[in-house]
C-alpha positions as CSV (number, residue, x, y, z in Angstrom):
1,V,0.0,0.0,0.0
2,G,2.9,2.4,0.7
3,G,4.2,1.9,-2.8
4,L,7.8,2.4,-4.1
5,P,9.9,5.4,-3.0
6,D,10.2,8.3,-5.4
7,S,12.7,8.0,-8.3
8,I,12.7,4.2,-8.2
9,V,10.5,3.7,-11.4
10,D,11.5,5.6,-14.5
11,A,10.9,5.4,-18.1
12,G,13.6,2.7,-18.6
13,T,12.0,0.4,-16.0
14,L,8.5,0.4,-17.5
15,A,7.4,-2.1,-20.1
16,T,6.3,-0.6,-23.4
17,N,2.7,0.5,-23.5
18,S,2.2,-0.4,-19.7
19,V,0.8,3.1,-18.7
20,D,-2.3,4.4,-20.5
21,S,-4.4,7.5,-19.8
22,A,-6.5,5.8,-17.1
23,E,-3.2,5.6,-14.9
24,L,-2.4,9.3,-15.3
25,I,-3.3,11.7,-12.6
26,D,-5.0,15.0,-13.3
27,G,-2.5,17.6,-14.5
28,A,0.1,14.9,-15.5
29,V,0.1,16.3,-19.1
30,D,0.7,20.0,-18.9
31,N,1.1,22.7,-21.6
32,S,4.7,22.0,-22.1
33,H,4.0,18.4,-23.1
34,M,1.0,19.6,-25.2
35,A,3.3,22.0,-27.3
36,A,5.2,19.1,-28.8
37,M,2.1,17.2,-29.9
38,A,1.7,16.8,-33.6
39,A,-1.4,18.5,-35.2
40,S,-2.4,15.2,-36.8
41,K,-3.2,14.0,-33.3
42,L,-6.0,16.6,-33.0
43,T,-9.3,15.5,-34.2
44,G,-13.0,16.8,-33.9
45,D,-14.7,20.2,-34.2
46,I,-13.7,23.3,-32.3
47,A,-16.8,24.7,-30.7
48,A,-18.0,28.0,-32.1
49,A,-17.8,29.6,-28.7
50,R,-14.0,29.1,-28.7
51,M,-13.4,30.8,-31.9
52,P,-12.1,34.3,-31.8
53,A,-14.5,37.2,-33.0
54,G,-14.1,37.6,-36.7
55,S,-13.6,33.9,-37.4
56,V,-15.6,32.5,-40.3
57,L,-17.8,29.8,-38.9
58,Q,-19.6,28.7,-42.1
59,V,-20.0,29.7,-45.7
60,V,-22.8,29.0,-48.2
61,H,-22.1,29.8,-51.9
62,D,-24.3,29.3,-55.0
63,G,-24.7,30.5,-58.4
64,N,-27.2,30.4,-61.3
65,K,-26.8,30.8,-65.1
66,T,-30.5,30.5,-65.9
67,N,-31.8,33.5,-68.0
68,V,-34.7,35.3,-66.2
69,A,-36.7,38.3,-67.5
70,I,-37.8,40.9,-65.0
71,N,-40.6,43.2,-66.3
72,S,-42.3,44.3,-63.1
73,T,-41.8,47.0,-60.3
74,S,-42.9,44.3,-57.7
75,W,-40.3,42.5,-55.7
76,A,-39.8,38.9,-57.0
77,L,-37.4,35.9,-56.2
78,F,-35.8,35.3,-59.5
79,S,-33.7,32.2,-58.6
80,S,-33.9,29.6,-55.8
81,A,-30.0,29.6,-55.8
82,M,-30.2,33.0,-54.2
83,T,-32.3,31.6,-51.2
84,K,-30.2,29.8,-48.4
85,T,-31.0,28.7,-44.9
86,M,-28.2,28.8,-42.2
87,T,-28.5,28.0,-38.5
88,P,-26.3,30.3,-36.5
89,R,-23.7,28.6,-34.2
90,A,-24.2,31.4,-31.6
91,A,-26.6,34.3,-31.0
92,S,-23.8,36.7,-31.2
93,S,-23.0,35.7,-34.8
94,K,-23.1,38.1,-37.7
95,F,-23.8,37.1,-41.2
96,L,-21.9,38.8,-44.3
97,L,-24.2,38.6,-47.2
98,Q,-22.8,39.3,-50.7
99,Y,-24.4,39.1,-54.2
100,N,-23.0,39.5,-57.8
101,I,-25.7,39.7,-60.3
102,A,-25.2,39.9,-64.0
103,A,-27.9,41.6,-66.1
104,E,-28.5,43.1,-69.5
105,I,-30.1,46.5,-69.1
106,V,-31.9,48.0,-72.2
107,A,-32.5,51.6,-72.9
108,N,-34.7,53.3,-70.2
109,S,-34.7,50.4,-67.9
110,G,-33.1,49.3,-64.8
111,L,-33.1,46.8,-61.9
112,A,-33.0,46.9,-58.1
113,F,-32.1,44.0,-55.6
114,K,-32.7,43.5,-52.0
115,F,-31.8,41.1,-49.1
116,T,-34.4,39.8,-46.7
117,R,-34.0,37.7,-43.6
118,T,-36.7,35.2,-42.4
119,V,-36.8,33.8,-38.8
120,G,-39.6,31.8,-37.4
121,G,-41.8,32.7,-40.4
122,T,-41.2,36.5,-40.2
123,E,-39.4,38.1,-43.3
124,T,-37.6,41.3,-42.7
125,D,-36.1,43.6,-45.5
126,L,-32.4,44.1,-44.8
127,F,-31.3,46.3,-47.5
128,V,-33.2,48.1,-50.0
129,P,-31.5,50.7,-52.5
130,S,-32.6,54.2,-51.5
131,A,-32.6,55.3,-55.3
132,G,-35.1,52.5,-56.2
133,Y,-32.6,50.9,-58.5
134,E,-29.0,49.8,-58.7
135,L,-28.7,49.3,-62.5
136,Y,-30.0,51.9,-65.0
137,S,-29.5,52.7,-68.7
138,N,-30.8,55.7,-70.3
139,A,-29.2,54.8,-73.7
140,D,-28.5,51.7,-75.7
141,G,-28.4,48.3,-73.8
142,H,-25.6,47.4,-71.5
143,N,-24.3,44.2,-69.8
144,M,-23.8,45.3,-66.3
145,R,-23.2,43.7,-62.8
146,A,-24.8,44.6,-59.4
147,T,-22.5,43.7,-56.5
148,D,-23.4,44.5,-52.9
149,Q,-23.0,43.2,-49.4
150,Y,-24.8,43.7,-46.1
151,L,-23.6,42.7,-42.5
152,D,-26.6,41.2,-40.6
153,S,-26.9,40.5,-36.8
154,P,-29.9,38.2,-36.5
155,N,-29.4,37.6,-32.7
156,T,-30.8,34.0,-32.7
157,T,-29.7,30.4,-32.9
158,S,-32.9,29.5,-34.9
159,A,-32.6,28.8,-38.6
160,V,-32.3,32.0,-40.7
161,T,-33.2,32.1,-44.3
162,Y,-31.7,34.8,-46.6
163,K,-33.1,35.7,-50.0
164,V,-32.2,38.2,-52.8
165,Y,-35.3,39.7,-54.6
166,A,-35.2,41.7,-57.9
167,R,-37.5,44.3,-59.4
168,G,-37.5,46.4,-62.5
169,Y,-37.3,50.2,-62.7
170,N,-40.3,50.1,-64.8
171,S,-42.2,47.5,-66.9
172,T,-39.5,47.3,-69.7
173,A,-38.1,43.7,-69.6
174,V,-34.5,43.3,-68.6
175,A,-32.6,40.0,-68.4
176,I,-30.7,38.6,-65.5
177,N,-27.8,36.1,-66.7
178,I,-28.1,36.9,-70.4
179,G,-25.7,34.8,-72.6
180,H,-22.9,33.0,-70.7
181,Y,-23.2,35.2,-67.6
182,R,-24.0,34.0,-64.1
183,S,-25.1,35.4,-60.7
184,D,-23.7,34.3,-57.4
185,I,-24.3,34.7,-53.6
186,T,-22.1,34.1,-50.8
187,Y,-23.4,34.0,-47.2
188,M,-20.8,33.8,-44.2
189,E,-21.3,33.4,-40.6
190,I,-18.8,35.4,-38.6
191,A,-18.1,34.9,-34.9
192,G,-19.3,37.8,-32.9
């Protein structure tokens, strides 16, 4: 019961693999021993709560090349690729929303886009251009791109759905994704 005196048993007197983690006392493996551990020994996820502010926690990206005509001043979803649902890892998370939309704007026409957020069935406008449009041409047609971003703080851990809507400046038809162009979204959760 008294055991051996100190310094009698050392690494040279122990059989290989005779000591496992069950025989170690709390604190036996300290920071100095952990510093030499190979990164390949680390597995599993790091909890979002342990990530420093500004860390990217998750990313969703999608795009669409389908040609869509917009000929109304009413807001409309023009592509399911622009709608994504994400579940925040923490209530303090922020979401960086970005779109890059290609369009062909004909004379005296234009387009506007907006982000919305839906949580628990309630949809909220996040960004609506104050001028009523982002792309406009008063002359011959032009191929243009609308690029914008918005930083959202939904303050929830419930599922959040983000969408991009489009509307025309007037009833003149304009085309999204004309020819070989495509439109993309990227939504990123950022640790708060």
